[in-house]
PLY file of the C-alpha trace (Angstrom):
ply
format ascii 1.0
element vertex 306
property float x
property float y
property float z
element edge 305
property int vertex1
property int vertex2
end_header
-7.42 -6.85 -0.17
-9.74 -6.34 2.83
-8.49 -4.13 5.93
-9.99 -4.73 9.39
-8.71 -2.66 12.24
-9.27 -4.30 16.06
-8.58 -3.11 19.73
-7.30 -6.04 21.76
-8.05 -5.28 25.68
-7.39 -6.70 28.75
-4.40 -9.13 27.11
-1.31 -7.36 26.27
0.08 -10.91 25.07
-2.39 -11.78 22.82
-1.45 -9.14 20.35
1.93 -11.23 20.01
0.37 -14.40 19.13
-2.05 -12.68 16.56
0.49 -10.76 14.58
4.03 -9.07 13.93
4.86 -6.42 16.65
5.06 -2.75 15.32
5.18 0.46 16.84
5.22 0.61 20.49
4.25 3.46 22.80
1.42 3.50 25.37
-0.53 1.48 22.21
0.85 -1.89 21.42
0.49 -2.38 17.62
0.48 -5.86 15.74
-0.13 -6.54 11.97
-0.72 -9.72 10.34
-1.39 -10.60 6.52
-3.37 -13.33 4.97
-4.34 -14.16 1.65
-7.26 -12.33 1.48
-6.97 -9.78 4.78
-4.64 -7.10 6.44
-5.48 -7.05 10.24
-3.97 -4.50 12.34
-4.49 -4.84 16.18
-4.14 -2.12 19.02
-4.00 -2.68 22.58
-3.74 0.10 25.02
-0.76 -0.52 27.87
-1.88 -0.72 31.61
-5.47 -0.39 30.48
-5.09 3.42 30.41
-8.61 4.87 30.11
-7.89 7.66 27.31
-5.76 5.42 25.60
-8.87 3.06 25.57
-10.79 5.56 24.27
-8.81 6.59 21.27
-8.32 2.82 20.33
-12.38 2.27 20.61
-12.87 5.31 18.38
-10.76 4.19 15.30
-11.55 0.41 15.32
-13.94 -1.82 13.39
-14.12 -4.54 16.06
-12.82 -5.68 19.33
-11.24 -8.45 21.34
-11.91 -8.57 24.97
-9.86 -11.23 27.30
-12.02 -12.23 30.06
-10.77 -14.83 32.62
-13.02 -13.23 35.21
-15.27 -10.43 35.49
-13.88 -7.53 36.77
-14.81 -3.65 37.08
-12.18 -2.42 34.46
-13.83 -5.29 32.05
-17.07 -3.94 33.36
-15.89 -0.25 32.04
-14.88 -1.67 28.72
-18.28 -3.11 27.88
-20.24 0.07 28.70
-17.76 1.94 26.36
-18.57 -0.70 23.75
-22.32 -0.77 23.95
-22.30 3.03 24.04
-20.42 2.87 20.51
-22.45 0.81 19.56
-19.80 -1.71 18.16
-21.28 -4.96 16.92
-18.52 -7.05 15.79
-16.26 -8.34 18.53
-14.94 -11.84 20.21
-14.56 -12.60 24.09
-11.84 -14.93 24.75
-12.65 -16.96 27.70
-10.50 -19.76 29.74
-10.76 -23.32 28.76
-14.06 -25.19 29.94
-15.45 -21.77 31.42
-19.12 -21.26 32.31
-19.96 -18.50 30.48
-23.35 -17.82 31.77
-22.12 -14.92 33.50
-20.61 -13.04 30.76
-23.50 -13.66 28.64
-25.95 -12.48 30.69
-23.68 -9.40 31.32
-23.65 -8.55 27.63
-27.61 -9.30 27.03
-29.22 -6.44 25.38
-26.05 -4.60 24.57
-24.30 -4.37 21.27
-22.25 -7.35 22.23
-24.90 -9.49 22.44
-23.70 -11.13 19.07
-20.03 -11.12 19.93
-18.56 -14.66 19.65
-17.44 -16.08 23.05
-14.64 -18.91 22.50
-11.51 -20.17 24.24
-8.26 -18.88 23.35
-7.41 -20.46 19.98
-5.68 -18.11 17.27
-6.72 -20.03 14.37
-10.30 -20.08 15.70
-10.09 -16.14 16.37
-8.73 -15.40 13.04
-11.43 -17.39 11.38
-14.04 -15.37 13.10
-12.40 -12.00 12.27
-12.71 -12.75 8.77
-16.09 -13.19 8.89
-16.55 -9.57 9.91
-17.21 -6.94 6.88
-17.13 -3.18 8.26
-18.39 -0.41 5.85
-16.28 1.98 4.35
-17.09 5.32 3.29
-14.74 6.31 0.04
-17.10 8.84 -1.52
-16.74 11.76 1.49
-13.72 13.93 1.22
-10.76 12.32 2.57
-9.66 12.51 6.38
-6.88 10.66 8.05
-6.19 10.29 11.55
-2.61 10.40 12.74
-1.72 7.97 15.69
1.88 8.32 15.52
4.71 10.51 14.12
8.26 10.57 13.96
11.33 11.15 11.99
13.22 8.75 9.79
16.95 9.34 8.85
16.95 9.48 5.03
13.10 10.01 4.70
12.44 12.86 6.69
8.70 13.06 8.44
6.60 9.98 8.97
3.57 9.65 10.37
0.91 6.52 10.92
-2.25 6.68 10.83
-5.88 5.56 9.60
-7.75 6.46 6.62
-11.07 7.54 7.99
-12.68 8.11 4.91
-12.14 8.94 1.09
-9.05 7.59 -0.89
-5.56 9.22 -0.26
-3.32 9.51 -3.33
0.64 9.92 -3.18
1.48 13.95 -3.68
-2.04 14.75 -2.29
-2.23 18.20 -0.98
-3.93 18.04 2.41
-4.67 20.35 5.31
-2.92 19.49 8.59
-5.54 20.26 11.46
-6.17 21.72 13.78
-3.13 24.05 12.95
-4.34 24.77 9.66
-1.16 23.94 7.61
-0.71 22.49 4.11
1.19 19.25 3.69
2.13 17.09 1.10
1.80 13.15 0.95
5.38 12.25 -0.33
4.65 8.44 -0.36
1.99 5.89 0.93
3.22 2.65 2.69
1.09 -0.38 3.99
2.91 -3.52 5.37
6.37 -1.91 4.56
5.18 -1.76 0.76
4.75 1.12 -1.47
1.21 2.10 -2.99
0.36 4.87 -5.19
-3.30 5.02 -3.13
-4.89 3.61 0.18
-8.90 4.06 0.86
-10.74 4.11 3.82
-9.95 1.62 6.46
-6.39 1.31 5.43
-3.57 1.66 8.12
-0.82 3.64 6.50
2.66 4.94 6.72
2.82 8.35 5.33
6.08 10.35 4.54
4.94 14.13 4.93
6.66 17.44 3.50
5.42 20.66 4.74
5.40 19.74 8.76
7.26 18.55 11.53
6.59 15.36 13.34
5.87 17.49 16.56
3.47 19.14 14.90
1.61 16.02 13.57
0.80 14.76 17.26
-1.77 11.93 18.14
-5.00 12.86 16.80
-3.87 15.59 14.26
-5.83 15.06 11.20
-5.06 15.21 7.63
-8.23 16.54 5.43
-8.98 17.65 2.09
-11.72 20.43 1.62
-14.51 19.98 3.73
-13.30 16.50 5.48
-12.82 17.91 8.82
-13.56 21.36 10.63
-11.90 22.84 13.78
-13.49 24.76 16.54
-13.83 24.90 20.34
-17.56 25.47 21.17
-19.96 22.37 20.68
-23.57 21.62 21.46
-23.97 18.26 21.73
-26.91 15.77 22.12
-25.78 13.58 24.98
-26.28 9.92 26.16
-25.66 9.57 29.38
-24.18 6.45 30.82
-27.34 5.07 32.66
-24.78 4.10 35.76
-23.25 7.28 35.86
-24.64 9.98 38.49
-26.06 13.23 37.49
-24.04 15.33 35.27
-22.56 18.70 36.47
-21.28 21.59 35.30
-16.90 21.63 35.32
-13.72 20.49 33.76
-14.04 17.07 32.60
-12.50 15.20 29.83
-13.40 13.88 26.39
-12.16 12.08 23.51
-12.64 12.67 19.83
-11.00 9.85 17.27
-7.22 10.04 18.57
-7.59 13.17 20.44
-7.99 13.55 23.84
-8.28 16.78 25.85
-9.81 18.36 28.87
-13.15 20.30 28.32
-15.41 22.72 30.31
-19.07 21.37 30.75
-20.87 25.15 30.94
-24.64 24.17 30.01
-26.54 21.11 30.82
-30.11 20.65 29.29
-32.55 17.87 29.41
-30.82 15.94 26.59
-27.94 18.22 25.62
-24.81 19.69 27.02
-22.52 22.66 25.82
-18.78 22.39 26.31
-15.86 24.34 25.19
-12.06 23.19 24.94
-9.30 25.34 25.60
-7.38 24.81 22.48
-8.79 23.89 18.91
-9.82 20.37 18.09
-10.73 18.84 14.79
-13.96 17.00 14.03
-16.72 16.22 11.68
-20.28 16.40 12.20
-20.63 12.47 12.60
-17.94 12.25 15.28
-18.64 10.68 18.74
-17.26 12.75 21.91
-16.72 10.26 24.59
-17.21 12.42 27.70
-14.99 10.99 30.96
-14.94 11.81 34.42
-10.97 11.09 34.94
-11.30 12.20 38.75
-14.04 9.52 39.70
-13.10 6.73 42.05
-15.50 4.07 40.44
-17.61 5.14 37.01
-15.72 7.35 34.74
-17.52 7.22 31.54
-20.16 9.98 31.64
-21.43 9.31 27.99
-21.38 10.32 24.43
-22.26 13.16 22.56
-23.05 13.82 19.22
-22.81 17.64 17.51
-26.17 19.31 17.10
0 1
1 2
2 3
3 4
4 5
5 6
6 7
7 8
8 9
9 10
10 11
11 12
12 13
13 14
14 15
15 16
16 17
17 18
18 19
19 20
20 21
21 22
22 23
23 24
24 25
25 26
26 27
27 28
28 29
29 30
30 31
31 32
32 33
33 34
34 35
35 36
36 37
37 38
38 39
39 40
40 41
41 42
42 43
43 44
44 45
45 46
46 47
47 48
48 49
49 50
50 51
51 52
52 53
53 54
54 55
55 56
56 57
57 58
58 59
59 60
60 61
61 62
62 63
63 64
64 65
65 66
66 67
67 68
68 69
69 70
70 71
71 72
72 73
73 74
74 75
75 76
76 77
77 78
78 79
79 80
80 81
81 82
82 83
83 84
84 85
85 86
86 87
87 88
88 89
89 90
90 91
91 92
92 93
93 94
94 95
95 96
96 97
97 98
98 99
99 100
100 101
101 102
102 103
103 104
104 105
105 106
106 107
107 108
108 109
109 110
110 111
111 112
112 113
113 114
114 115
115 116
116 117
117 118
118 119
119 120
120 121
121 122
122 123
123 124
124 125
125 126
126 127
127 128
128 129
129 130
130 131
131 132
132 133
133 134
134 135
135 136
136 137
137 138
138 139
139 140
140 141
141 142
142 143
143 144
144 145
145 146
146 147
147 148
148 149
149 150
150 151
151 152
152 153
153 154
154 155
155 156
156 157
157 158
158 159
159 160
160 161
161 162
162 163
163 164
164 165
165 166
166 167
167 168
168 169
169 170
170 171
171 172
172 173
173 174
174 175
175 176
176 177
177 178
178 179
179 180
180 181
181 182
182 183
183 184
184 185
185 186
186 187
187 188
188 189
189 190
190 191
191 192
192 193
193 194
194 195
195 196
196 197
197 198
198 199
199 200
200 201
201 202
202 203
203 204
204 205
205 206
206 207
207 208
208 209
209 210
210 211
211 212
212 213
213 214
214 215
215 216
216 217
217 218
218 219
219 220
220 221
221 222
222 223
223 224
224 225
225 226
226 227
227 228
228 229
229 230
230 231
231 232
232 233
233 234
234 235
235 236
236 237
237 238
238 239
239 240
240 241
241 242
242 243
243 244
244 245
245 246
246 247
247 248
248 249
249 250
250 251
251 252
252 253
253 254
254 255
255 256
256 257
257 258
258 259
259 260
260 261
261 262
262 263
263 264
264 265
265 266
266 267
267 268
268 269
269 270
270 271
271 272
272 273
273 274
274 275
275 276
276 277
277 278
278 279
279 280
280 281
281 282
282 283
283 284
284 285
285 286
286 287
287 288
288 289
289 290
290 291
291 292
292 293
293 294
294 295
295 296
296 297
297 298
298 299
299 300
300 301
301 302
302 303
303 304
304 305
């Protein structure tokens, strides 16, 4: 069974047509199971930027609903291109002239996205052609996006197995608070499993931590899977449309974590940042740097750890 995680942008109703409604917060979640695939859809409520970047950091593919080209859609396209996401669909109204959108995505990572009218069967057919690469060899890490207490079950988290394989009764570190937890059970699509591998969305019953300690962005990690830190030097790829990068307080997203940063040093192709609280990260993570106070362009660029 192949698992594919998809972000839906600029159409909160499309997810209802594509799958069964799941958890609802500032992220709407939907699921669809076919004979060979499990599709997990995530959509940000009200197009909130930080939520959008959290979703983009953890998905395999994108669906953009484009009734007309707006600044918000332009921002989404810039973010997708900066993260080099190459699997996606652009949904347009019937009988649309697609020349403008084709011109906009030319020479970007979206240039091979499928542009189609809204047809659920055709959308699913395109999604089934995607083949995201999985890393099951590296130490297991799981990114948490929701957590809560369930009567008779205990503490439960929902999240994505980023890499490796998680097994029932695994002991792992909860980061960034560095606390040991035990995976009591694993569920996918309301069924119990003994293990789940990279790419799977899971529900885990957890012993050793409270739901309030396992907030969105927390990471479960086996040894050497993830680290914690507050000081980072990043190789920066600036958004070509953003003005000059300056020192000061800004914002960043890594995985499902979203937090303030202080840019305290700027070089030709790198920046140094600090965070007020420890964050968890892997060496290949992308830091999405944001200017939330900007009136227009809010995406500064992306950074990778040097």
